[in-house]
Backbone as CSV, one residue per row, in Angstrom:
resi,resn,N_x,N_y,N_z,CA_x,CA_y,CA_z,C_x,C_y,C_z
1,MET,-65.110,109.388,-20.019,-66.611,108.987,-19.218,-66.845,109.866,-18.226
2,ASP,-68.069,110.249,-18.032,-68.690,110.901,-16.980,-69.000,109.873,-15.918
3,ILE,-68.315,109.788,-15.009,-68.638,108.614,-13.749,-69.762,109.154,-12.933
4,LYS,-70.256,110.316,-13.030,-71.114,110.671,-12.239,-72.568,110.214,-12.928
5,SER,-72.532,109.934,-14.089,-73.937,109.694,-14.840,-74.108,108.185,-14.791
6,VAL,-73.186,107.333,-14.491,-73.113,105.919,-14.655,-73.408,105.075,-13.353
7,LYS,-74.005,104.038,-13.349,-74.417,103.383,-12.144,-72.904,102.514,-11.941
8,ILE,-72.747,102.988,-10.513,-71.691,102.116,-10.018,-72.038,101.079,-8.857
9,THR,-71.841,99.877,-9.322,-71.949,98.706,-8.316,-70.931,98.019,-7.744
10,PHE,-71.155,97.238,-6.627,-70.115,96.090,-6.206,-70.936,94.900,-6.532
11,ARG,-69.737,93.802,-6.901,-70.273,92.464,-7.122,-69.149,91.578,-6.196
12,ASN,-69.970,90.990,-5.321,-69.196,89.993,-4.360,-69.173,88.565,-4.735
13,THR,-70.020,88.086,-5.483,-70.114,86.854,-5.688,-69.249,86.259,-6.968
14,PRO,-68.336,85.497,-6.728,-67.075,85.169,-7.469,-67.876,84.216,-8.568
15,ARG,-67.314,84.380,-10.129,-67.996,83.530,-11.011,-66.810,82.961,-11.885
16,PRO,-67.015,81.499,-12.452,-65.933,81.271,-13.227,-65.532,82.340,-14.342
17,GLY,-64.351,82.256,-14.966,-63.860,83.419,-15.813,-63.654,84.775,-14.978
18,ASP,-63.587,84.969,-13.904,-63.156,86.122,-13.125,-61.818,86.288,-13.234
19,GLY,-61.130,85.297,-13.396,-59.562,85.416,-13.435,-59.220,86.298,-14.851
20,LYS,-60.061,85.848,-15.909,-59.757,86.786,-17.044,-60.002,88.223,-16.891
21,ILE,-60.997,88.537,-16.258,-61.515,89.991,-15.820,-60.309,90.649,-15.005
22,VAL,-59.915,89.877,-14.018,-58.696,90.431,-13.275,-57.486,90.503,-14.054
23,ARG,-57.058,89.829,-15.113,-55.947,90.045,-15.899,-56.285,91.461,-16.739
24,ARG,-57.378,91.423,-17.279,-57.671,92.444,-18.065,-57.406,93.635,-17.304
25,ILE,-58.110,93.947,-16.265,-57.987,95.121,-15.653,-56.467,95.389,-15.196
26,MET,-55.811,94.411,-14.614,-54.352,94.685,-14.233,-53.524,94.843,-15.490
27,LYS,-53.751,94.237,-16.518,-52.878,94.520,-17.712,-53.040,95.994,-18.226
28,SER,-54.238,96.699,-17.985,-54.629,97.960,-18.382,-53.716,99.156,-17.579
29,THR,-53.033,98.566,-16.748,-52.342,99.563,-15.754,-50.895,99.766,-16.128
30,GLY,-50.269,98.617,-16.811,-48.979,98.515,-16.888,-47.970,98.518,-15.795
31,PHE,-48.414,98.302,-14.632,-47.832,97.953,-13.413,-47.345,96.673,-12.987
32,PHE,-47.975,95.711,-13.543,-47.961,94.407,-13.039,-47.073,93.449,-13.940
33,GLU,-46.102,93.821,-14.627,-45.401,93.116,-15.621,-43.646,92.993,-15.273
34,ALA,-43.433,93.559,-14.196,-42.132,93.656,-13.919,-41.664,92.261,-13.363
35,VAL,-42.493,91.621,-12.840,-42.035,90.141,-12.411,-43.002,89.464,-13.370
36,PHE,-42.280,88.165,-13.397,-43.076,87.258,-14.894,-44.307,86.781,-14.301
37,ASP,-44.646,86.539,-13.271,-45.820,85.634,-13.010,-46.895,86.482,-12.082
38,GLU,-46.715,87.947,-12.080,-47.923,88.833,-11.307,-49.155,88.510,-11.935
39,LEU,-49.332,88.595,-13.189,-50.596,88.624,-13.750,-51.282,87.100,-13.557
40,ASP,-50.220,85.917,-13.674,-50.657,84.779,-13.575,-51.156,84.526,-12.269
41,SER,-50.461,85.127,-11.260,-50.717,84.791,-9.977,-51.997,85.314,-9.568
42,ALA,-52.494,86.516,-9.780,-53.738,87.215,-9.529,-54.871,86.494,-10.366
43,GLU,-54.565,86.076,-11.520,-55.722,85.437,-12.240,-56.033,84.143,-11.466
44,ALA,-55.039,83.192,-11.289,-55.223,82.078,-10.498,-55.868,82.174,-9.135
45,ASN,-55.388,83.132,-8.500,-56.032,83.673,-7.290,-57.530,84.027,-7.143
46,ALA,-57.965,84.728,-8.529,-59.270,84.881,-8.447,-60.249,83.502,-8.993
47,GLU,-59.540,82.793,-9.831,-60.275,81.549,-9.957,-60.384,80.557,-9.128
48,ALA,-59.197,80.519,-8.179,-59.448,79.656,-6.843,-60.409,80.201,-6.107
49,ILE,-60.802,81.412,-5.779,-61.903,82.043,-5.046,-63.268,81.685,-5.624
50,ALA,-63.239,81.885,-7.077,-64.551,81.396,-7.714,-64.874,80.170,-7.568
51,GLY,-63.858,79.164,-7.488,-64.133,77.714,-7.519,-64.061,77.222,-6.174
52,ASN,-64.073,77.874,-5.107,-64.351,77.503,-3.782,-65.102,78.503,-3.044
53,PRO,-66.506,78.015,-2.858,-67.417,78.911,-2.108,-67.159,79.067,-0.623
54,LYS,-66.146,78.262,0.073,-65.813,78.364,1.394,-64.679,79.204,1.398
55,SER,-64.063,79.669,0.449,-63.087,80.450,0.341,-62.771,81.498,1.470
56,GLU,-61.675,81.838,2.411,-61.475,82.922,3.315,-61.418,83.881,2.586
57,GLU,-60.937,84.070,1.407,-60.649,85.072,0.517,-61.933,85.645,-0.100
58,LYS,-62.087,86.947,-0.440,-63.208,87.572,-1.025,-62.568,88.160,-2.310
59,LEU,-63.408,88.032,-3.610,-63.141,88.866,-4.543,-63.992,89.840,-4.740
60,LEU,-63.898,90.901,-4.854,-64.880,92.113,-4.962,-64.768,92.888,-6.147
61,PHE,-65.536,92.832,-6.836,-65.580,93.860,-8.100,-66.468,95.166,-7.981
62,ILE,-65.850,96.393,-8.589,-66.512,97.597,-8.544,-66.691,97.762,-10.288
63,GLU,-68.145,97.833,-10.421,-68.520,97.713,-11.802,-69.205,98.806,-12.049
64,VAL,-68.535,99.686,-13.295,-69.385,100.880,-13.873,-69.927,100.460,-14.923
65,GLY,-71.461,100.901,-14.968,-72.379,100.682,-15.914,-72.451,99.165,-16.393
66,GLY,-72.222,98.172,-15.349,-72.554,96.878,-15.400,-71.036,96.016,-15.888
67,VAL,-70.046,96.843,-15.993,-68.645,96.293,-16.499,-67.889,96.479,-15.307
68,GLU,-67.127,95.229,-14.929,-66.098,95.062,-14.160,-64.869,96.121,-14.241
69,GLU,-64.645,96.882,-13.670,-63.521,98.097,-13.954,-62.477,98.274,-12.780
70,GLY,-62.695,97.351,-11.781,-61.743,97.457,-10.420,-61.914,96.157,-9.706
71,PHE,-61.009,95.621,-8.850,-61.418,94.773,-8.055,-60.004,94.651,-7.020
72,ALA,-60.688,94.043,-5.895,-59.885,93.900,-4.735,-59.923,92.350,-4.402
73,ILE,-58.971,91.740,-3.600,-58.883,90.431,-3.277,-58.332,90.624,-1.825
74,PHE,-59.189,90.033,-0.761,-58.852,90.235,0.681,-59.343,89.213,1.366
75,GLY,-59.002,89.030,2.525,-59.572,88.095,3.548,-58.889,87.849,4.836
76,ARG,-59.441,87.002,5.755,-58.823,86.871,7.002,-57.652,86.397,6.868
77,GLU,-56.625,86.842,7.555,-55.223,86.431,7.347,-55.162,85.019,8.221
78,SER,-54.460,83.840,7.706,-54.373,82.728,8.350,-53.632,82.819,9.813
79,CYS,-54.103,82.139,10.794,-53.387,82.274,12.021,-53.516,83.399,12.756
80,CYS,-54.346,84.371,12.502,-54.809,85.742,13.071,-56.201,85.448,13.498
81,ASP,-56.543,86.170,14.571,-58.070,86.261,15.179,-58.715,87.256,14.403
82,ALA,-58.198,88.405,13.993,-59.065,89.538,13.442,-58.186,90.387,12.520
83,THR,-57.386,89.781,11.771,-56.356,90.550,10.918,-56.949,90.134,9.447
84,VAL,-57.318,91.311,8.703,-57.380,91.157,7.211,-56.319,91.406,6.324
85,TYR,-55.927,90.543,5.211,-54.804,90.867,4.432,-55.482,91.411,3.117
86,MET,-55.044,92.447,2.409,-55.457,92.530,1.080,-54.392,92.176,0.149
87,SER,-54.305,91.386,-0.745,-53.378,90.973,-1.592,-53.579,91.647,-2.971
88,TRP,-54.448,92.318,-3.483,-54.758,93.019,-4.519,-55.683,94.056,-4.565
89,LEU,-55.488,95.165,-5.004,-56.523,96.499,-5.352,-55.892,97.168,-6.806
90,CYS,-56.930,97.126,-7.641,-56.597,97.562,-8.894,-57.653,97.966,-9.752
91,VAL,-57.627,99.236,-10.434,-58.709,99.909,-10.917,-58.237,100.137,-12.518
92,ASN,-58.991,99.724,-13.149,-58.688,100.083,-14.742,-58.194,101.495,-15.082
93,ASN,-56.972,101.285,-15.738,-56.094,102.554,-15.829,-56.823,103.732,-16.510
94,SER,-57.828,103.300,-17.453,-58.542,104.580,-18.286,-59.499,105.181,-17.022
95,LEU,-59.629,104.589,-15.873,-60.520,105.296,-15.013,-59.902,105.683,-13.764
96,ARG,-58.717,105.698,-13.533,-57.980,106.056,-12.414,-58.199,107.648,-12.239
97,GLY,-58.175,107.883,-10.782,-58.385,109.242,-10.792,-59.760,109.659,-10.477
98,MET,-60.598,108.971,-10.863,-62.180,109.245,-10.627,-62.762,108.712,-9.406
99,GLY,-62.017,108.208,-8.459,-62.698,107.940,-7.205,-62.947,106.570,-7.054
100,LEU,-62.901,105.645,-8.120,-63.076,104.322,-8.038,-62.294,103.415,-6.932
101,GLY,-60.955,103.885,-7.160,-60.129,103.077,-6.050,-60.745,103.505,-4.404
102,LYS,-60.764,104.809,-4.303,-61.345,105.098,-2.965,-62.576,104.357,-2.649
103,ARG,-63.672,104.232,-3.373,-64.723,103.675,-3.223,-64.488,102.034,-3.091
104,LEU,-63.748,101.470,-3.912,-63.522,100.229,-3.728,-62.921,99.859,-2.157
105,MET,-61.914,100.622,-1.987,-61.208,100.483,-0.618,-62.311,100.746,0.634
106,ALA,-63.063,101.953,0.314,-63.978,102.022,1.198,-64.912,100.616,1.332
107,GLU,-65.394,99.995,0.371,-66.399,99.000,0.467,-65.470,97.688,1.126
108,VAL,-64.057,97.588,0.736,-63.143,96.445,1.439,-63.173,96.832,3.089
109,LEU,-63.010,97.929,3.311,-63.028,98.183,4.963,-64.400,98.339,5.725
110,ARG,-65.393,98.552,4.835,-66.604,98.391,5.400,-66.869,96.673,5.669
111,GLN,-66.569,95.944,4.610,-66.753,94.314,4.798,-66.071,94.047,5.925
112,SER,-64.588,94.371,6.048,-63.888,93.887,6.932,-64.328,94.300,8.321
113,TRP,-64.406,95.532,8.453,-65.043,95.796,9.760,-66.490,95.098,10.215
114,GLU,-67.223,95.160,9.279,-68.539,94.468,9.655,-68.173,93.037,10.124
115,ASN,-67.096,92.393,9.444,-66.796,91.008,10.173,-65.820,91.091,11.228
116,ASN,-65.834,92.168,11.962,-65.036,92.304,13.041,-63.621,92.396,12.988
117,ALA,-63.035,92.736,11.853,-61.738,92.702,11.635,-60.970,93.932,12.600
118,ARG,-59.902,93.622,13.162,-59.226,94.571,13.998,-58.358,95.672,13.143
119,LYS,-57.966,94.953,12.106,-56.889,95.786,11.284,-56.930,95.086,9.797
120,LEU,-56.569,95.966,8.817,-56.211,95.400,7.572,-54.859,95.904,7.193
121,ILE,-54.151,94.708,6.655,-52.671,94.857,6.147,-52.906,94.735,4.609
122,LEU,-51.987,95.435,3.917,-51.606,95.321,2.466,-49.941,95.687,2.111
123,GLN,-49.629,95.137,1.156,-48.390,95.487,0.923,-48.276,95.743,-0.526
124,THR,-47.096,96.645,-0.874,-47.102,97.223,-2.383,-45.526,97.577,-2.648
125,SER,-45.401,97.639,-3.840,-44.139,97.724,-4.459,-43.168,99.010,-3.882
126,GLY,-42.061,98.964,-3.837,-41.427,100.151,-3.675,-40.703,100.673,-4.857
127,ARG,-40.879,100.377,-6.001,-40.727,101.079,-7.197,-41.235,102.559,-7.391
128,PRO,-40.216,103.230,-8.038,-41.051,104.773,-8.128,-42.368,104.880,-8.728
129,GLN,-42.676,103.997,-9.783,-43.787,103.795,-10.352,-45.079,104.047,-9.286
130,TYR,-44.825,103.358,-8.209,-45.812,102.994,-7.352,-46.039,104.085,-6.046
131,GLU,-45.322,105.119,-6.241,-45.281,106.395,-5.334,-46.832,106.800,-5.210
132,PRO,-47.625,106.987,-6.624,-48.880,107.583,-6.088,-49.839,106.424,-5.692
133,THR,-49.413,105.256,-5.670,-50.079,104.287,-4.813,-49.945,104.278,-3.334
134,ARG,-48.732,104.471,-3.035,-48.360,104.479,-1.667,-48.964,105.708,-1.089
135,ALA,-48.973,106.948,-1.822,-49.366,108.298,-1.463,-51.198,108.010,-1.151
136,PHE,-51.656,107.035,-2.133,-53.292,106.956,-2.029,-53.545,106.202,-0.649
137,TYR,-52.616,105.189,-0.390,-53.141,104.660,0.780,-52.823,105.427,1.969
138,GLN,-51.830,106.086,2.194,-51.414,107.142,3.043,-52.764,108.010,3.399
139,LYS,-53.005,108.639,2.301,-54.167,109.478,2.063,-55.513,108.991,2.818
140,LEU,-55.658,107.644,2.408,-56.812,107.095,3.186,-56.868,106.698,4.436
141,GLY,-55.566,107.020,5.187,-55.255,106.625,6.609,-54.406,105.510,6.866
142,PHE,-53.767,104.703,6.053,-53.194,103.854,6.377,-51.705,104.242,6.639
143,SER,-51.031,103.579,7.553,-49.707,103.798,8.024,-48.604,102.821,7.480
144,LYS,-47.476,103.232,7.206,-46.422,102.419,6.731,-46.014,101.662,7.915
145,GLU,-45.791,100.338,7.889,-45.233,99.594,9.032,-44.078,99.054,8.948
146,ALA,-43.685,98.886,7.695,-42.406,98.166,7.463,-41.956,98.099,6.066
147,GLU,-40.654,98.016,5.734,-40.228,97.907,4.434,-39.210,96.679,4.558
148,ILE,-39.268,96.132,3.328,-38.245,94.763,3.465,-37.699,94.965,1.823
149,ALA,-36.260,95.051,1.887,-35.403,95.298,0.733,-35.428,94.228,-0.224
150,ASP,-35.106,94.508,-1.357,-34.947,93.419,-2.317,-36.051,92.146,-2.450
151,TYR,-37.094,92.590,-2.342,-38.318,91.585,-1.933,-38.832,91.129,-3.446
152,TYR,-39.148,91.726,-4.288,-40.007,91.264,-5.419,-38.647,91.363,-6.384
153,THR,-37.614,92.026,-6.578,-36.592,91.885,-7.594,-35.185,92.468,-6.784
154,ASP,-34.430,92.358,-7.138,-33.097,92.804,-6.736,-33.101,94.256,-6.634
155,GLY,-33.264,95.187,-5.619,-33.290,96.493,-5.603,-34.852,97.039,-5.512
156,GLU,-35.838,96.254,-5.521,-37.242,96.487,-5.447,-37.894,95.862,-4.063
157,SER,-38.045,97.013,-3.310,-38.490,96.893,-1.822,-39.894,96.464,-1.926
158,THR,-40.548,95.813,-0.633,-41.906,95.936,-0.532,-42.370,96.760,0.718
159,PHE,-43.514,97.548,0.713,-43.803,98.250,1.949,-44.994,97.519,2.284
160,PHE,-45.298,97.420,3.895,-46.342,96.825,4.441,-46.988,97.976,5.035
161,TYR,-48.644,98.191,4.759,-49.324,99.304,5.265,-50.383,98.736,6.238
162,THR,-50.972,99.367,7.288,-52.014,98.859,7.996,-53.032,100.196,8.529
163,ILE,-54.221,99.558,8.635,-55.126,100.492,9.231,-55.986,99.891,10.154
164,TYR,-56.360,100.409,11.153,-57.095,99.966,12.251,-58.555,100.240,12.124
165,ASN,-59.316,99.165,12.547,-60.699,99.564,12.710,-61.000,100.556,13.813
166,PRO,-61.796,101.673,13.196,-61.850,102.746,14.162,-62.781,102.350,15.570
167,GLN,-63.732,101.357,15.378,-64.231,100.838,16.716,-63.375,100.282,17.557
168,TYR,-62.310,99.316,16.776,-61.482,98.630,17.819,-60.424,99.789,18.654
169,LEU,-60.225,100.841,17.832,-59.242,101.929,18.424,-60.021,102.667,19.632
170,ALA,-61.028,102.911,19.292,-62.159,103.559,20.287,-62.107,102.848,21.559
171,LYS,-62.432,101.278,21.395,-62.448,100.495,22.641,-60.933,100.426,23.276
172,LYS,-59.817,100.465,22.595,-58.778,100.375,23.019,-58.448,101.513,23.794
173,LEU,-58.870,103.000,23.477,-58.346,104.115,24.025,-59.400,104.162,25.408
174,LYS,-60.487,103.459,25.630,-61.216,103.397,26.756,-60.582,102.488,27.807
175,LYS,-59.825,101.666,27.548,-59.438,100.743,28.433,-58.472,101.455,29.386
């Protein structure tokens, strides 16, 4: 597919049935099947957002030619004044490497900073399969903050990455 000739849009308004779309996108990657409930968890999370218009979490889709081909789930972290936690970012495997993940992340950050977030936190697997994912986040300016061993499964760590709002950093440097 020539991504340059197709209209790319974002959809912020959740709808019933979005969980199935999230599952389809995740299943295409082959990444989310090491733990028995990863697909179920993300699907349920998307449906809960769709069913609660007052949800603090947002479900953001990137659409390619009107078809949802990637998504992110993110929102203000509980008990924090200005921290956003992103629980999922995923792009259809057949479209990886075409810049959709970068565009999706840019939109997540834009929305977060627009809502006065100080920082965004995410976590990802320590499996070797996720090395390109971790490199992707670092290339976008995220810093690895922590590693917790044996998190997902015995021998599988989780890594926490953060990125600060550039406006917050500029203000902090002026102090």
